CHARMM-style PDB file with segment names, atoms N, HN, CA, C and O in Angstrom:
ATOM      1  N   MET     1     -50.292  53.779  50.163  1.00  0.00      PROA
ATOM      2  CA  MET     1     -51.718  53.756  50.415  1.00  0.00      PROA
ATOM      3  C   MET     1     -51.903  53.809  51.928  1.00  0.00      PROA
ATOM      4  O   MET     1     -51.264  53.064  52.671  1.00  0.00      PROA
ATOM      5  N   ASN     2     -52.777  54.691  52.367  1.00  0.00      PROA
ATOM      6  HN  ASN     2     -53.296  55.296  51.763  1.00  0.00      PROA
ATOM      7  CA  ASN     2     -53.009  54.791  53.805  1.00  0.00      PROA
ATOM      8  C   ASN     2     -54.240  53.980  54.196  1.00  0.00      PROA
ATOM      9  O   ASN     2     -54.927  53.427  53.338  1.00  0.00      PROA
ATOM     10  N   ALA     3     -54.510  53.914  55.489  1.00  0.00      PROA
ATOM     11  HN  ALA     3     -53.952  54.363  56.186  1.00  0.00      PROA
ATOM     12  CA  ALA     3     -55.597  53.066  56.005  1.00  0.00      PROA
ATOM     13  C   ALA     3     -56.964  53.539  55.538  1.00  0.00      PROA
ATOM     14  O   ALA     3     -57.838  52.709  55.288  1.00  0.00      PROA
ATOM     15  N   SER     4     -57.180  54.842  55.411  1.00  0.00      PROA
ATOM     16  HN  SER     4     -56.470  55.517  55.614  1.00  0.00      PROA
ATOM     17  CA  SER     4     -58.501  55.332  55.005  1.00  0.00      PROA
ATOM     18  C   SER     4     -58.790  55.004  53.545  1.00  0.00      PROA
ATOM     19  O   SER     4     -59.932  54.714  53.189  1.00  0.00      PROA
ATOM     20  N   THR     5     -57.768  55.048  52.700  1.00  0.00      PROA
ATOM     21  HN  THR     5     -56.840  55.285  52.989  1.00  0.00      PROA
ATOM     22  CA  THR     5     -57.947  54.693  51.294  1.00  0.00      PROA
ATOM     23  C   THR     5     -58.252  53.207  51.160  1.00  0.00      PROA
ATOM     24  O   THR     5     -59.109  52.818  50.366  1.00  0.00      PROA
ATOM     25  N   SER     6     -57.567  52.387  51.919  1.00  0.00      PROA
ATOM     26  HN  SER     6     -56.870  52.703  52.564  1.00  0.00      PROA
ATOM     27  CA  SER     6     -57.790  50.944  51.890  1.00  0.00      PROA
ATOM     28  C   SER     6     -59.199  50.603  52.375  1.00  0.00      PROA
ATOM     29  O   SER     6     -59.880  49.773  51.772  1.00  0.00      PROA
ATOM     30  N   THR     7     -59.634  51.238  53.455  1.00  0.00      PROA
ATOM     31  HN  THR     7     -59.081  51.912  53.945  1.00  0.00      PROA
ATOM     32  CA  THR     7     -60.979  51.008  53.987  1.00  0.00      PROA
ATOM     33  C   THR     7     -62.039  51.462  53.003  1.00  0.00      PROA
ATOM     34  O   THR     7     -63.061  50.795  52.843  1.00  0.00      PROA
ATOM     35  N   ALA     8     -61.809  52.589  52.340  1.00  0.00      PROA
ATOM     36  HN  ALA     8     -60.978  53.130  52.470  1.00  0.00      PROA
ATOM     37  CA  ALA     8     -62.774  53.101  51.368  1.00  0.00      PROA
ATOM     38  C   ALA     8     -62.901  52.158  50.183  1.00  0.00      PROA
ATOM     39  O   ALA     8     -64.009  51.922  49.700  1.00  0.00      PROA
ATOM     40  N   SER     9     -61.785  51.614  49.705  1.00  0.00      PROA
ATOM     41  HN  SER     9     -60.885  51.805  50.097  1.00  0.00      PROA
ATOM     42  CA  SER     9     -61.860  50.709  48.557  1.00  0.00      PROA
ATOM     43  C   SER     9     -62.531  49.389  48.930  1.00  0.00      PROA
ATOM     44  O   SER     9     -63.260  48.821  48.117  1.00  0.00      PROA
ATOM     45  N   VAL    10     -62.298  48.897  50.139  1.00  0.00      PROA
ATOM     46  HN  VAL    10     -61.706  49.359  50.799  1.00  0.00      PROA
ATOM     47  CA  VAL    10     -62.964  47.674  50.596  1.00  0.00      PROA
ATOM     48  C   VAL    10     -64.457  47.921  50.743  1.00  0.00      PROA
ATOM     49  O   VAL    10     -65.266  47.085  50.341  1.00  0.00      PROA
ATOM     50  N   THR    11     -64.831  49.061  51.316  1.00  0.00      PROA
ATOM     51  HN  THR    11     -64.174  49.740  51.642  1.00  0.00      PROA
ATOM     52  CA  THR    11     -66.248  49.404  51.482  1.00  0.00      PROA
ATOM     53  C   THR    11     -66.932  49.526  50.126  1.00  0.00      PROA
ATOM     54  O   THR    11     -68.056  49.056  49.952  1.00  0.00      PROA
ATOM     55  N   THR    12     -66.260  50.156  49.166  1.00  0.00      PROA
ATOM     56  HN  THR    12     -65.347  50.539  49.308  1.00  0.00      PROA
ATOM     57  CA  THR    12     -66.819  50.291  47.823  1.00  0.00      PROA
ATOM     58  C   THR    12     -67.015  48.923  47.178  1.00  0.00      PROA
ATOM     59  O   THR    12     -68.029  48.689  46.521  1.00  0.00      PROA
ATOM     60  N   ALA    13     -66.062  48.025  47.358  1.00  0.00      PROA
ATOM     61  HN  ALA    13     -65.238  48.215  47.891  1.00  0.00      PROA
ATOM     62  CA  ALA    13     -66.179  46.673  46.789  1.00  0.00      PROA
ATOM     63  C   ALA    13     -67.340  45.915  47.406  1.00  0.00      PROA
ATOM     64  O   ALA    13     -68.061  45.212  46.698  1.00  0.00      PROA
ATOM     65  N   VAL    14     -67.534  46.042  48.712  1.00  0.00      PROA
ATOM     66  HN  VAL    14     -66.948  46.613  49.288  1.00  0.00      PROA
ATOM     67  CA  VAL    14     -68.628  45.343  49.393  1.00  0.00      PROA
ATOM     68  C   VAL    14     -69.973  45.886  48.928  1.00  0.00      PROA
ATOM     69  O   VAL    14     -70.897  45.114  48.671  1.00  0.00      PROA
ATOM     70  N   VAL    15     -70.092  47.211  48.819  1.00  0.00      PROA
ATOM     71  HN  VAL    15     -69.342  47.838  49.028  1.00  0.00      PROA
ATOM     72  CA  VAL    15     -71.349  47.823  48.363  1.00  0.00      PROA
ATOM     73  C   VAL    15     -71.632  47.424  46.931  1.00  0.00      PROA
ATOM     74  O   VAL    15     -72.777  47.131  46.587  1.00  0.00      PROA
ATOM     75  N   SER    16     -70.611  47.408  46.090  1.00  0.00      PROA
ATOM     76  HN  SER    16     -69.681  47.646  46.370  1.00  0.00      PROA
ATOM     77  CA  SER    16     -70.775  47.015  44.690  1.00  0.00      PROA
ATOM     78  C   SER    16     -71.245  45.564  44.583  1.00  0.00      PROA
ATOM     79  O   SER    16     -72.120  45.254  43.774  1.00  0.00      PROA
ATOM     80  N   GLN    17     -70.674  44.687  45.385  1.00  0.00      PROA
ATOM     81  HN  GLN    17     -69.964  44.939  46.042  1.00  0.00      PROA
ATOM     82  CA  GLN    17     -71.074  43.278  45.378  1.00  0.00      PROA
ATOM     83  C   GLN    17     -72.517  43.126  45.849  1.00  0.00      PROA
ATOM     84  O   GLN    17     -73.263  42.316  45.298  1.00  0.00      PROA
ATOM     85  N   HSD    18     -72.919  43.893  46.857  1.00  0.00      PROA
ATOM     86  HN  HSD    18     -72.314  44.551  47.305  1.00  0.00      PROA
ATOM     87  CA  HSD    18     -74.282  43.829  47.372  1.00  0.00      PROA
ATOM     88  C   HSD    18     -75.283  44.297  46.321  1.00  0.00      PROA
ATOM     89  O   HSD    18     -76.337  43.685  46.148  1.00  0.00      PROA
ATOM     90  N   VAL    19     -74.955  45.375  45.623  1.00  0.00      PROA
ATOM     91  HN  VAL    19     -74.099  45.872  45.763  1.00  0.00      PROA
ATOM     92  CA  VAL    19     -75.842  45.891  44.574  1.00  0.00      PROA
ATOM     93  C   VAL    19     -75.957  44.882  43.443  1.00  0.00      PROA
ATOM     94  O   VAL    19     -77.048  44.658  42.918  1.00  0.00      PROA
ATOM     95  N   THR    20     -74.838  44.272  43.062  1.00  0.00      PROA
ATOM     96  HN  THR    20     -73.952  44.455  43.488  1.00  0.00      PROA
ATOM     97  CA  THR    20     -74.863  43.273  41.991  1.00  0.00      PROA
ATOM     98  C   THR    20     -75.716  42.071  42.370  1.00  0.00      PROA
ATOM     99  O   THR    20     -76.473  41.568  41.540  1.00  0.00      PROA
ATOM    100  N   SER    21     -75.605  41.600  43.612  1.00  0.00      PROA
ATOM    101  HN  SER    21     -74.990  42.008  44.287  1.00  0.00      PROA
ATOM    102  CA  SER    21     -76.401  40.437  44.022  1.00  0.00      PROA
ATOM    103  C   SER    21     -77.879  40.795  44.104  1.00  0.00      PROA
ATOM    104  O   SER    21     -78.732  39.956  43.813  1.00  0.00      PROA
ATOM    105  N   ARG    22     -78.198  42.030  44.495  1.00  0.00      PROA
ATOM    106  HN  ARG    22     -77.506  42.712  44.731  1.00  0.00      PROA
ATOM    107  CA  ARG    22     -79.599  42.454  44.550  1.00  0.00      PROA
ATOM    108  C   ARG    22     -80.195  42.534  43.153  1.00  0.00      PROA
ATOM    109  O   ARG    22     -81.333  42.118  42.933  1.00  0.00      PROA
ATOM    110  N   VAL    23     -79.424  43.070  42.204  1.00  0.00      PROA
ATOM    111  HN  VAL    23     -78.500  43.408  42.383  1.00  0.00      PROA
ATOM    112  CA  VAL    23     -79.896  43.150  40.819  1.00  0.00      PROA
ATOM    113  C   VAL    23     -80.103  41.745  40.270  1.00  0.00      PROA
ATOM    114  O   VAL    23     -81.084  41.497  39.569  1.00  0.00      PROA
ATOM    115  N   SER    24     -79.202  40.826  40.575  1.00  0.00      PROA
ATOM    116  HN  SER    24     -78.405  41.027  41.145  1.00  0.00      PROA
ATOM    117  CA  SER    24     -79.337  39.451  40.123  1.00  0.00      PROA
ATOM    118  C   SER    24     -80.591  38.809  40.715  1.00  0.00      PROA
ATOM    119  O   SER    24     -81.325  38.114  40.013  1.00  0.00      PROA
ATOM    120  N   LEU    25     -80.832  39.037  41.983  1.00  0.00      PROA
ATOM    121  HN  LEU    25     -80.236  39.602  42.554  1.00  0.00      PROA
ATOM    122  CA  LEU    25     -82.025  38.489  42.628  1.00  0.00      PROA
ATOM    123  C   LEU    25     -83.290  39.053  41.996  1.00  0.00      PROA
ATOM    124  O   LEU    25     -84.238  38.310  41.741  1.00  0.00      PROA
ATOM    125  N   LEU    26     -83.314  40.350  41.741  1.00  0.00      PROA
ATOM    126  HN  LEU    26     -82.544  40.953  41.948  1.00  0.00      PROA
ATOM    127  CA  LEU    26     -84.490  40.961  41.122  1.00  0.00      PROA
ATOM    128  C   LEU    26     -84.699  40.440  39.698  1.00  0.00      PROA
ATOM    129  O   LEU    26     -85.837  40.254  39.267  1.00  0.00      PROA
ATOM    130  N   ALA    27     -83.617  40.208  38.977  1.00  0.00      PROA
ATOM    131  HN  ALA    27     -82.693  40.359  39.327  1.00  0.00      PROA
ATOM    132  CA  ALA    27     -83.731  39.651  37.626  1.00  0.00      PROA
ATOM    133  C   ALA    27     -84.303  38.234  37.678  1.00  0.00      PROA
ATOM    134  O   ALA    27     -85.135  37.875  36.845  1.00  0.00      PROA
ATOM    135  N   GLN    28     -83.868  37.432  38.640  1.00  0.00      PROA
ATOM    136  HN  GLN    28     -83.191  37.724  39.317  1.00  0.00      PROA
ATOM    137  CA  GLN    28     -84.384  36.073  38.776  1.00  0.00      PROA
ATOM    138  C   GLN    28     -85.860  36.085  39.151  1.00  0.00      PROA
ATOM    139  O   GLN    28     -86.651  35.313  38.608  1.00  0.00      PROA
ATOM    140  N   LEU    29     -86.227  36.959  40.076  1.00  0.00      PROA
ATOM    141  HN  LEU    29     -85.585  37.585  40.517  1.00  0.00      PROA
ATOM    142  CA  LEU    29     -87.641  37.042  40.461  1.00  0.00      PROA
ATOM    143  C   LEU    29     -88.507  37.524  39.303  1.00  0.00      PROA
ATOM    144  O   LEU    29     -89.607  37.014  39.090  1.00  0.00      PROA
ATOM    145  N   GLY    30     -88.016  38.496  38.565  1.00  0.00      PROA
ATOM    146  HN  GLY    30     -87.123  38.911  38.738  1.00  0.00      PROA
ATOM    147  CA  GLY    30     -88.756  38.982  37.403  1.00  0.00      PROA
ATOM    148  C   GLY    30     -88.916  37.912  36.339  1.00  0.00      PROA
ATOM    149  O   GLY    30     -89.982  37.784  35.737  1.00  0.00      PROA
ATOM    150  N   GLY    31     -87.857  37.141  36.105  1.00  0.00      PROA
ATOM    151  HN  GLY    31     -86.991  37.244  36.594  1.00  0.00      PROA
ATOM    152  CA  GLY    31     -87.939  36.051  35.131  1.00  0.00      PROA
ATOM    153  C   GLY    31     -88.919  34.979  35.554  1.00  0.00      PROA
ATOM    154  O   GLY    31     -89.674  34.459  34.732  1.00  0.00      PROA
ATOM    155  N   ALA    32     -88.911  34.643  36.846  1.00  0.00      PROA
ATOM    156  HN  ALA    32     -88.298  35.065  37.514  1.00  0.00      PROA
ATOM    157  CA  ALA    32     -89.851  33.634  37.353  1.00  0.00      PROA
ATOM    158  C   ALA    32     -91.288  34.125  37.239  1.00  0.00      PROA
ATOM    159  O   ALA    32     -92.184  33.362  36.877  1.00  0.00      PROA
ATOM    160  N   LEU    33     -91.504  35.396  37.548  1.00  0.00      PROA
ATOM    161  HN  LEU    33     -90.776  36.016  37.842  1.00  0.00      PROA
ATOM    162  CA  LEU    33     -92.848  35.967  37.430  1.00  0.00      PROA
ATOM    163  C   LEU    33     -93.313  35.957  35.980  1.00  0.00      PROA
ATOM    164  O   LEU    33     -94.455  35.595  35.695  1.00  0.00      PROA
ATOM    165  N   LEU    34     -92.441  36.351  35.073  1.00  0.00      PROA
ATOM    166  HN  LEU    34     -91.514  36.645  35.305  1.00  0.00      PROA
ATOM    167  CA  LEU    34     -92.795  36.363  33.658  1.00  0.00      PROA
ATOM    168  C   LEU    34     -93.105  34.958  33.148  1.00  0.00      PROA
ATOM    169  O   LEU    34     -94.077  34.758  32.420  1.00  0.00      PROA
ATOM    170  N   LEU    35     -92.281  33.991  33.529  1.00  0.00      PROA
ATOM    171  HN  LEU    35     -91.491  34.154  34.120  1.00  0.00      PROA
ATOM    172  CA  LEU    35     -92.522  32.611  33.119  1.00  0.00      PROA
ATOM    173  C   LEU    35     -93.856  32.109  33.665  1.00  0.00      PROA
ATOM    174  O   LEU    35     -94.613  31.458  32.944  1.00  0.00      PROA
ATOM    175  N   GLY    36     -94.146  32.402  34.912  1.00  0.00      PROA
ATOM    176  HN  GLY    36     -93.532  32.931  35.497  1.00  0.00      PROA
ATOM    177  CA  GLY    36     -95.418  31.996  35.504  1.00  0.00      PROA
ATOM    178  C   GLY    36     -96.616  32.605  34.789  1.00  0.00      PROA
ATOM    179  O   GLY    36     -97.610  31.926  34.535  1.00  0.00      PROA
ATOM    180  N   LEU    37     -96.511  33.897  34.466  1.00  0.00      PROA
ATOM    181  HN  LEU    37     -95.703  34.448  34.672  1.00  0.00      PROA
ATOM    182  CA  LEU    37     -97.621  34.554  33.760  1.00  0.00      PROA
ATOM    183  C   LEU    37     -97.813  33.981  32.361  1.00  0.00      PROA
ATOM    184  O   LEU    37     -98.944  33.802  31.910  1.00  0.00      PROA
ATOM    185  N   VAL    38     -96.714  33.696  31.678  1.00  0.00      PROA
ATOM    186  HN  VAL    38     -95.795  33.842  32.045  1.00  0.00      PROA
ATOM    187  CA  VAL    38     -96.817  33.087  30.338  1.00  0.00      PROA
ATOM    188  C   VAL    38     -97.469  31.712  30.432  1.00  0.00      PROA
ATOM    189  O   VAL    38     -98.308  31.361  29.603  1.00  0.00      PROA
ATOM    190  N   MET    39     -97.080  30.932  31.446  1.00  0.00      PROA
ATOM    191  HN  MET    39     -96.398  31.217  32.120  1.00  0.00      PROA
ATOM    192  CA  MET    39     -97.683  29.603  31.601  1.00  0.00      PROA
ATOM    193  C   MET    39     -99.170  29.705  31.909  1.00  0.00      PROA
ATOM    194  O   MET    39     -99.972  28.964  31.339  1.00  0.00      PROA
ATOM    195  N   LEU    40     -99.546  30.612  32.802  1.00  0.00      PROA
ATOM    196  HN  LEU    40     -98.895  31.213  33.265  1.00  0.00      PROA
ATOM    197  CA  LEU    40    -100.969  30.781  33.103  1.00  0.00      PROA
ATOM    198  C   LEU    40    -101.745  31.232  31.876  1.00  0.00      PROA
ATOM    199  O   LEU    40    -102.848  30.746  31.626  1.00  0.00      PROA
ATOM    200  N   TYR    41    -101.186  32.142  31.119  1.00  0.00      PROA
ATOM    201  HN  TYR    41    -100.290  32.537  31.322  1.00  0.00      PROA
ATOM    202  CA  TYR    41    -101.842  32.629  29.908  1.00  0.00      PROA
ATOM    203  C   TYR    41    -102.017  31.497  28.902  1.00  0.00      PROA
ATOM    204  O   TYR    41    -103.083  31.335  28.309  1.00  0.00      PROA
ATOM    205  N   ALA    42    -100.946  30.712  28.718  1.00  0.00      PROA
ATOM    206  HN  ALA    42    -100.080  30.844  29.200  1.00  0.00      PROA
ATOM    207  CA  ALA    42    -101.002  29.628  27.735  1.00  0.00      PROA
ATOM    208  C   ALA    42    -102.019  28.572  28.135  1.00  0.00      PROA
ATOM    209  O   ALA    42    -102.792  28.110  27.295  1.00  0.00      PROA
ATOM    210  N   VAL    43    -102.030  28.184  29.400  1.00  0.00      PROA
ATOM    211  HN  VAL    43    -101.401  28.558  30.082  1.00  0.00      PROA
ATOM    212  CA  VAL    43    -102.968  27.162  29.858  1.00  0.00      PROA
ATOM    213  C   VAL    43    -104.389  27.715  29.896  1.00  0.00      PROA
ATOM    214  O   VAL    43    -105.346  27.003  29.592  1.00  0.00      PROA
ATOM    215  N   GLY    44    -104.522  28.973  30.267  1.00  0.00      PROA
ATOM    216  HN  GLY    44    -103.745  29.552  30.515  1.00  0.00      PROA
ATOM    217  CA  GLY    44    -105.850  29.580  30.361  1.00  0.00      PROA
ATOM    218  C   GLY    44    -106.568  29.667  29.029  1.00  0.00      PROA
ATOM    219  O   GLY    44    -107.795  29.587  28.970  1.00  0.00      PROA
ATOM    220  N   PHE    45    -105.801  29.830  27.958  1.00  0.00      PROA
ATOM    221  HN  PHE    45    -104.805  29.895  28.006  1.00  0.00      PROA
ATOM    222  CA  PHE    45    -106.437  29.972  26.654  1.00  0.00      PROA
ATOM    223  C   PHE    45    -106.317  28.729  25.779  1.00  0.00      PROA
ATOM    224  O   PHE    45    -106.757  28.735  24.629  1.00  0.00      PROA
ATOM    225  N   SER    46    -105.729  27.671  26.311  1.00  0.00      PROA
ATOM    226  HN  SER    46    -105.372  27.666  27.245  1.00  0.00      PROA
ATOM    227  CA  SER    46    -105.659  26.438  25.520  1.00  0.00      PROA
ATOM    228  C   SER    46    -106.928  25.625  25.742  1.00  0.00      PROA
ATOM    229  O   SER    46    -107.646  25.815  26.723  1.00  0.00      PROA
ATOM    230  N   GLU    47    -107.178  24.742  24.836  1.00  0.00      PROA
ATOM    231  HN  GLU    47    -106.594  24.587  24.038  1.00  0.00      PROA
ATOM    232  CA  GLU    47    -108.331  23.861  25.001  1.00  0.00      PROA
ATOM    233  C   GLU    47    -108.009  22.814  26.069  1.00  0.00      PROA
ATOM    234  O   GLU    47    -106.841  22.504  26.307  1.00  0.00      PROA
ATOM    235  N   ALA    48    -109.019  22.287  26.694  1.00  0.00      PROA
ATOM    236  HN  ALA    48    -109.967  22.539  26.502  1.00  0.00      PROA
ATOM    237  CA  ALA    48    -108.824  21.323  27.779  1.00  0.00      PROA
ATOM    238  C   ALA    48    -108.058  20.089  27.298  1.00  0.00      PROA
ATOM    239  O   ALA    48    -107.243  19.535  28.036  1.00  0.00      PROA
ATOM    240  N   SER    49    -108.315  19.667  26.082  1.00  0.00      PROA
ATOM    241  HN  SER    49    -108.978  20.116  25.483  1.00  0.00      PROA
ATOM    242  CA  SER    49    -107.642  18.466  25.577  1.00  0.00      PROA
ATOM    243  C   SER    49    -106.142  18.706  25.402  1.00  0.00      PROA
ATOM    244  O   SER    49    -105.346  17.788  25.599  1.00  0.00      PROA
ATOM    245  N   VAL    50    -105.750  19.911  25.039  1.00  0.00      PROA
ATOM    246  HN  VAL    50    -106.396  20.658  24.879  1.00  0.00      PROA
ATOM    247  CA  VAL    50    -104.333  20.223  24.861  1.00  0.00      PROA
ATOM    248  C   VAL    50    -103.617  20.153  26.208  1.00  0.00      PROA
ATOM    249  O   VAL    50    -102.546  19.556  26.316  1.00  0.00      PROA
ATOM    250  N   ALA    51    -104.208  20.765  27.235  1.00  0.00      PROA
ATOM    251  HN  ALA    51    -105.078  21.250  27.148  1.00  0.00      PROA
ATOM    252  CA  ALA    51    -103.603  20.739  28.571  1.00  0.00      PROA
ATOM    253  C   ALA    51    -103.557  19.313  29.114  1.00  0.00      PROA
ATOM    254  O   ALA    51    -102.570  18.916  29.734  1.00  0.00      PROA
ATOM    255  N   HSD    52    -104.615  18.546  28.886  1.00  0.00      PROA
ATOM    256  HN  HSD    52    -105.416  18.869  28.382  1.00  0.00      PROA
ATOM    257  CA  HSD    52    -104.645  17.164  29.359  1.00  0.00      PROA
ATOM    258  C   HSD    52    -103.567  16.327  28.674  1.00  0.00      PROA
ATOM    259  O   HSD    52    -102.856  15.567  29.332  1.00  0.00      PROA
ATOM    260  N   ASN    53    -103.447  16.464  27.365  1.00  0.00      PROA
ATOM    261  HN  ASN    53    -104.025  17.081  26.831  1.00  0.00      PROA
ATOM    262  CA  ASN    53    -102.465  15.676  26.625  1.00  0.00      PROA
ATOM    263  C   ASN    53    -101.042  16.030  27.032  1.00  0.00      PROA
ATOM    264  O   ASN    53    -100.182  15.153  27.096  1.00  0.00      PROA
ATOM    265  N   ALA    54    -100.782  17.314  27.311  1.00  0.00      PROA
ATOM    266  HN  ALA    54    -101.481  18.027  27.259  1.00  0.00      PROA
ATOM    267  CA  ALA    54     -99.446  17.719  27.749  1.00  0.00      PROA
ATOM    268  C   ALA    54     -99.127  17.095  29.105  1.00  0.00      PROA
ATOM    269  O   ALA    54     -98.032  16.569  29.299  1.00  0.00      PROA
ATOM    270  N   ALA    55    -100.066  17.147  30.038  1.00  0.00      PROA
ATOM    271  HN  ALA    55    -100.956  17.575  29.880  1.00  0.00      PROA
ATOM    272  CA  ALA    55     -99.850  16.550  31.358  1.00  0.00      PROA
ATOM    273  C   ALA    55     -99.739  15.029  31.247  1.00  0.00      PROA
ATOM    274  O   ALA    55     -98.934  14.409  31.941  1.00  0.00      PROA
ATOM    275  N   HSD    56    -100.538  14.441  30.385  1.00  0.00      PROA
ATOM    276  HN  HSD    56    -101.193  14.945  29.822  1.00  0.00      PROA
ATOM    277  CA  HSD    56    -100.532  12.992  30.164  1.00  0.00      PROA
ATOM    278  C   HSD    56     -99.171  12.535  29.662  1.00  0.00      PROA
ATOM    279  O   HSD    56     -98.629  11.546  30.155  1.00  0.00      PROA
ATOM    280  N   ASP    57     -98.614  13.242  28.690  1.00  0.00      PROA
ATOM    281  HN  ASP    57     -99.054  14.046  28.289  1.00  0.00      PROA
ATOM    282  CA  ASP    57     -97.317  12.866  28.133  1.00  0.00      PROA
ATOM    283  C   ASP    57     -96.208  13.024  29.168  1.00  0.00      PROA
ATOM    284  O   ASP    57     -95.292  12.203  29.213  1.00  0.00      PROA
ATOM    285  N   VAL    58     -96.270  14.056  29.996  1.00  0.00      PROA
ATOM    286  HN  VAL    58     -97.014  14.724  29.959  1.00  0.00      PROA
ATOM    287  CA  VAL    58     -95.247  14.265  31.024  1.00  0.00      PROA
ATOM    288  C   VAL    58     -95.298  13.146  32.053  1.00  0.00      PROA
ATOM    289  O   VAL    58     -94.254  12.660  32.488  1.00  0.00      PROA
ATOM    290  N   ARG    59     -96.478  12.736  32.443  1.00  0.00      PROA
ATOM    291  HN  ARG    59     -97.327  13.130  32.090  1.00  0.00      PROA
ATOM    292  CA  ARG    59     -96.591  11.649  33.424  1.00  0.00      PROA
ATOM    293  C   ARG    59     -95.977  10.367  32.866  1.00  0.00      PROA
ATOM    294  O   ARG    59     -95.265   9.662  33.581  1.00  0.00      PROA
ATOM    295  N   HSD    60     -96.241  10.063  31.613  1.00  0.00      PROA
ATOM    296  HN  HSD    60     -96.820  10.635  31.032  1.00  0.00      PROA
ATOM    297  CA  HSD    60     -95.664   8.851  31.006  1.00  0.00      PROA
ATOM    298  C   HSD    60     -94.146   8.988  30.859  1.00  0.00      PROA
ATOM    299  O   HSD    60     -93.423   8.012  31.057  1.00  0.00      PROA
ATOM    300  N   ALA    61     -93.651  10.180  30.514  1.00  0.00      PROA
ATOM    301  HN  ALA    61     -94.238  10.973  30.353  1.00  0.00      PROA
ATOM    302  CA  ALA    61     -92.208  10.389  30.362  1.00  0.00      PROA
ATOM    303  C   ALA    61     -91.484  10.199  31.689  1.00  0.00      PROA
ATOM    304  O   ALA    61     -90.324   9.788  31.704  1.00  0.00      PROA
ATOM    305  N   ASN    62     -92.148  10.491  32.796  1.00  0.00      PROA
ATOM    306  HN  ASN    62     -93.090  10.825  32.783  1.00  0.00      PROA
ATOM    307  CA  ASN    62     -91.566  10.309  34.132  1.00  0.00      PROA
ATOM    308  C   ASN    62     -91.819   8.918  34.693  1.00  0.00      PROA
ATOM    309  O   ASN    62     -91.421   8.626  35.821  1.00  0.00      PROA
ATOM    310  N   GLY    63     -92.467   8.070  33.934  1.00  0.00      PROA
ATOM    311  HN  GLY    63     -92.790   8.308  33.018  1.00  0.00      PROA
ATOM    312  CA  GLY    63     -92.690   6.688  34.371  1.00  0.00      PROA
ATOM    313  C   GLY    63     -93.814   6.531  35.366  1.00  0.00      PROA
ATOM    314  O   GLY    63     -93.827   5.569  36.134  1.00  0.00      PROA
ATOM    315  N   ARG    64     -94.747   7.444  35.372  1.00  0.00      PROA
ATOM    316  HN  ARG    64     -94.736   8.226  34.749  1.00  0.00      PROA
ATOM    317  CA  ARG    64     -95.878   7.367  36.312  1.00  0.00      PROA
ATOM    318  C   ARG    64     -97.148   7.011  35.548  1.00  0.00      PROA
ATOM    319  O   ARG    64     -97.410   7.571  34.484  1.00  0.00      PROA
ATOM    320  N   PRO    65     -97.910   6.113  36.068  1.00  0.00      PROA
ATOM    321  CA  PRO    65     -99.170   5.772  35.403  1.00  0.00      PROA
ATOM    322  C   PRO    65    -100.200   6.884  35.600  1.00  0.00      PROA
ATOM    323  O   PRO    65    -100.190   7.593  36.607  1.00  0.00      PROA
ATOM    324  N   CYS    66    -101.071   7.014  34.634  1.00  0.00      PROA
ATOM    325  HN  CYS    66    -101.080   6.438  33.817  1.00  0.00      PROA
ATOM    326  CA  CYS    66    -102.112   8.042  34.783  1.00  0.00      PROA
ATOM    327  C   CYS    66    -103.508   7.457  34.638  1.00  0.00      PROA
ATOM    328  O   CYS    66    -104.495   8.148  34.891  1.00  0.00      PROA
ATOM    329  N   HSD    67    -103.603   6.213  34.240  1.00  0.00      PROA
ATOM    330  HN  HSD    67    -102.801   5.652  34.035  1.00  0.00      PROA
ATOM    331  CA  HSD    67    -104.940   5.611  34.117  1.00  0.00      PROA
ATOM    332  C   HSD    67    -105.004   4.382  34.984  1.00  0.00      PROA
ATOM    333  OT1 HSD    67    -106.037   3.715  35.035  1.00  0.00      PROA
TER     334      HSD     67
END
């Protein structure tokens, strides 16, 4: 193996790793966006008492008073 072949394979590995990390980042951002939109949709169309009771139960589960 000569130096140019070794350099080419290292460069290919670095580019491949960069593309993989970018795809992973985009997948994470897309998932976070989708989760946020689903949460907004669910809360936006739920009744006020449902949203209040969900928040109320979470506060008690975390040991925080709400009243």
